[in-house]
C-alpha angles and dihedrals in degrees: 000000000000117000114232129184089256096051091043091059091051093043092054087070098043138346115194087333096316117121127204089259091052091049091050090050091048090050091050090049089050090053091055097039092050092052100251093126096050099098145351090267094053091046088054088051090052093050089052092045093050089047089058092045090051086054092055105274115139124257114257107260091240091061091053093044092052094048093047091051092045096048102029092236110148103192110085093190093056092045091052091050095049096041089058089069089056096049100080093055095046092044092050091052093051093042089056090049092051092049091050091050092047096050096078090045092053091049092048090051091049091050092047090051092049091048091050090050089053092049091050091050092048092049091049089052091050092049090050090051091050091050090053094056118100118241119269121261089271091056097255124143130215127256132175117262132184124315102335115347143063141202140226114265118195119235114251091255090060100039093078092052096045093069112158100004108082119192118265096186113131131194114208118178110281095003140068114212112190119190122189100326113164122223120253094280090047090230104114135022122259115256099224111121126223111267095020109158111237124201118243097026097110093134 
């Protein structure tokens, strides 16, 4: 049956015994029964769906079927027409709920980004300090290693002469522990003792 302005006014009060309030309640029940209130993601989907419906898209058939069964209204066309007047209010309520749920997530993301930026800046400062240190007595330079230390790395000119004796020097924050590092002619062992505090290593 076609919907005219005259019948729409009358139908706003009652359609086959269903009032506006009953239609709104049926629509809200449909939202829950069809799973749109199950999670933040599904509520976002509902807000998007009702936005499309408010723009003229049709209701999904399962919405109409649920509301018809809930209210006893037989005419799908009339139900579709009347439900559209309920969509803005229901959509606004769910949009507000989504915004409220998203606010803490947005804040957590902002804090995580700020913390990451601080970590990057701190690491850059540590790297700059490492680069400012002079090489060890064996001619090795510092590089960053793992979660808090570093190790000597021989300059390219020394790597070819080092052969089978890799460096065992380790840099731990605030200390320089040197183990069995030969001097530049590889004849005698270096005299630095494990745990010796070294100036300038406040990393």
